[in-house]
N, C-alpha and C positions, 0 to 999 in steps of 0.2 A: 413137611418139609423133612427131607433124608437130612438126617446128620452123617459127617463123616466120623469115623473112629480116628482120635487123635492121641499123640504120645500123651501129652499131659492128661488125657482120661484114664489111659493105661497107667499112668505114674500114679494117678490120686487114688485108682483101683486097688493096684497094688499094694498101696502104703496103709489103705483100710484093713485089708485081707492080713498083713503082716503083722500089724498092729494088735488086731482082734482084741481089742480093748474097749470098744464103745468111745471113741476118741472124739472131741469137739473139732470143728473145723479148724481152730488154731493150732491144736496139737497136731493135727495131720499137716497144717501148712509148714510149722516148726520141724517136725520130721525131715519132711521133703526139702526144704529150702537148704540144709545141710549138704546134699547130693546133688540137688538143682538149684544154684543160686539165683538163676533167672526167672524161676517160675514165682507169678505173682500171687498174693494172696485172692485176690478177683478171680484168677483162672483157678485156683483151688475150690472157692467158694460155688461159682458157675459149674464146675465139674462134679461137685459133690451132688448139686441139685440134677444135673443130667443123670449121673448115676443111679439117684433115687428114682427118676422119672423112668429110667431104662428096666429096673427092678433089681438091679446087681447089689445096691446096698440098701438100707433102711433108714431113714433117721428116725431118730427117738428122741421125743422131748420130756423133760424132766422138769417137774416144778420145781421154782427158784433156781435153776442154774441153765446151762448152754443146753443145745439142741447136741446130741451125741449121734454118730456115725455108727452103724452096725453093720457087720460082715453077715450076720445071719437074718434072714429075712422072714423065715417061718414064724409065726406067731409063738411068743415065749415071755415069761415073767423075768423081771430083774430086781435087782438088791443095790441099794446105793448106801455107802459107808457115811454117815453122819460126822465121822471125823476127818476124811480126806476126802470124800466126795466120788471117790472111783465108784464104776458101775461095774457089776457081776452080772452075767445070767443067773437064775434060778433053776434048778433041776427039778422040776415038776410039770406034771402034764398040764396043758393049756385047756382052761376051762371054756370051750366053746361057746355053750350054751346059758352061759352065767346069768345072761340079760333077762332070760326066761322067768328067773326065782326073784327078780324085783318086784317088790310091791309098790307099783307106782300110783301117787296119787296127783301128779301133776302134768298127764297127758303126756308124756316122754314118748319119742319112738327111740329107742337104744337102737345104736348102729355100732357098737363095740366097746370095750372098755382096755385100761392101761391099769396096770395093778404093779405096783414099787414098792418093795418091801424095804425097810430100813433097819438098819443096824450097825455095827462095828466091825470090819474086815478083818480077818486074821493078823495082818501086818499092824495096824492099830493097836488092837487087842494086846499082842507081844509087846508093844511099846509102853502099854500102860501097867505092863508087870513088872 
């Protein structure tokens, strides 16, 4: 089935790219609703899924938190602040073949990995001082 390009889809993609901050679906919706009050939350969710399927954005899952949407689809690592919950890109080379170094005693067929570093971001560190 061929899907036509919609204005709403373009608006969601533009918002994800403008935010550039690993936003949640709710954060994307809250940003959009200010300039486009007639867009529904369901439309935002549907178009986020569609954009992921098209490879325009990537959904990133974080344990204990909401899924986030990333405008960078290449493999890379993230850090999450344990104080405010914000997510940042980590500037380090992606270790493509790390699965080959795992000693597996359980018969797993490893297909990939996600590594999320945790710490305290600069803004939260400054508040502690």
